[in-house]
C-alpha positions as CSV (number, residue, x, y, z in Angstrom):
1,X,0.0,0.0,0.0
2,X,1.2,3.5,-0.8
3,X,0.4,6.7,1.0
4,X,-1.4,9.2,-1.3
5,X,-2.6,12.7,-0.6
6,X,-5.7,14.2,-2.2
7,X,-7.4,17.5,-1.9
8,X,-11.1,17.3,-1.0
9,X,-13.8,19.9,-0.8
10,X,-14.8,20.6,2.8
11,X,-18.3,19.2,2.1
12,X,-16.8,16.0,0.6
13,X,-14.6,15.4,3.6
14,X,-17.4,16.1,6.0
15,X,-19.7,13.7,4.3
16,X,-17.1,10.9,4.0
17,X,-16.1,11.3,7.6
18,X,-19.7,11.1,8.7
19,X,-20.3,7.9,6.7
20,X,-17.1,6.4,8.1
21,X,-18.2,7.1,11.6
22,X,-21.7,5.7,11.0
23,X,-20.3,2.5,9.6
24,X,-17.6,2.3,12.3
25,X,-14.8,2.3,9.8
26,X,-11.8,4.4,9.1
27,X,-11.9,7.2,6.7
28,X,-9.2,5.5,4.6
29,X,-11.1,2.2,4.4
30,X,-14.2,4.0,3.2
31,X,-12.3,6.0,0.5
32,X,-10.4,2.8,-0.7
33,X,-13.7,0.9,-1.0
34,X,-15.3,3.8,-2.9
35,X,-12.3,3.9,-5.2
36,X,-12.5,0.2,-5.8
37,X,-16.2,0.4,-6.7
38,X,-15.5,3.2,-9.2
39,X,-12.6,1.3,-10.7
40,X,-14.7,-1.8,-11.1
41,X,-17.5,0.2,-12.6
42,X,-15.2,1.8,-15.2
43,X,-13.6,-1.5,-16.1
44,X,-17.1,-3.1,-16.7
45,X,-18.0,-0.1,-18.8
46,X,-14.9,-0.4,-20.9
47,X,-15.6,-4.1,-21.4
48,X,-19.2,-3.3,-22.4
49,X,-18.0,-0.8,-25.0
50,X,-15.6,-3.4,-26.4
51,X,-18.3,-6.1,-26.5
52,X,-20.7,-3.7,-28.2
53,X,-18.1,-2.8,-30.8
54,X,-17.6,-6.5,-31.6
55,X,-21.3,-7.4,-31.5
56,X,-21.9,-6.8,-35.3
57,X,-18.9,-9.0,-36.2
58,X,-20.2,-11.8,-33.9
59,X,-23.7,-11.6,-35.4
60,X,-22.6,-11.6,-39.0
61,X,-19.3,-13.5,-39.1
62,X,-20.1,-17.2,-39.6
63,X,-16.6,-18.2,-38.4
64,X,-17.3,-16.7,-35.1
65,X,-20.7,-18.5,-34.7
66,X,-19.8,-21.8,-36.3
67,X,-20.0,-23.7,-33.1
68,X,-23.0,-22.0,-31.5
69,X,-25.2,-25.0,-32.2
70,X,-23.0,-26.8,-29.6
71,X,-23.8,-24.3,-26.8
72,X,-25.2,-26.1,-23.8
73,X,-24.0,-29.5,-24.9
74,X,-21.6,-31.5,-22.6
75,X,-18.1,-31.6,-23.7
76,X,-16.3,-35.0,-23.6
77,X,-12.6,-35.1,-24.3
């Protein structure tokens, strides 16, 4: 873990401190959790954009969908 300093608006700091106290957590724990949630949200959004960009190819390229008929069938090696 690495120490990082950020500048917060007074109201932001007040609200975050209040939430941390209500949840019996440290300010740092709360901020880290909120950052993790935002990082995950942005990563999912990036994946969704990439998937949307590839959707047309998936729907029209027969090579990509050649084995779709096997979906749901058990695989035996």
